[in-house]
N, C-alpha and C positions, 0 to 999 in steps of 0.2 A: 822810296824813289825807284827801287828795282822793279816793283810791281808796275809802275807806269811805263817803264822801258819795255816790259814784256807785253803789255797791252798794245802799245804803239807798234811794236815789232810785228805782233800777230795781225793787227789791223792793216799794216802796210803790206805784208805778205798776202793777206786775203785780197786786198785791193789790186795787187799785182796780178793775182790769178784771175780775178773776176773781170778786170778791164780788158786788156788785149789777149788774155789767155783763154782758158776753157770757158770762162763765163760769157765770152762773146757769143758762143753758140746758143746760149739762152736767149739773148736779144735777137740773134739771127732767126731763131725759130719763131719768135713773136712777130718779127717783121715779115716772115714768109707766110704766116697765117692770115695777116691782114694786108690788104693792098695799100700801098702808100702810107705805111705806119710812120707817124711822126709824133714828136713831143714838142709842143709849142712851135711847130713848123720846122723842127730839126729832125732829120732821119733818126730812127730809133737806135740804129747801130752807132752812129756818131755820138748821140746823146749818152748812150751807155758808156762808151769809152771816155768821154769827157767827164762824166760824173765820177768815175773811179779815179781818173787823173786828179780831179779836185780833192778827192779823199786822200790820195797820196800827198798832194801838196799841203793839205791841212795837217797831216801827221808830221811832215817835216817842219812846218811852222811851229806846231806845239812843241816838238822835240827841241827846236832851236831856242825856244823861250824857257822851257821848264827843265830840260835835262842837260843839254850841252852847256857847260859853263865856260865862260871866257877865262883863258889862262894868261897870265902875264908872260909875255915873250920878251926876251932880251932884244934891245935895239940892234939892228944889223949894221 
């Protein structure tokens, strides 16, 4: 189980860097090279950030189902 935590952590950090961080410059360079660069009608920069956000959301969903265990809490 610890191996899964490490993979999800690395994937989340990588997605954080690639999304709104330095990875955005990769998409920005692509958009600058072609005029009106779009992916299915969505500007490349927006699609890039949205994709990496979805990766982060997916990591959180997998972690919530596979790693984070519900603990019994006393009634308040």
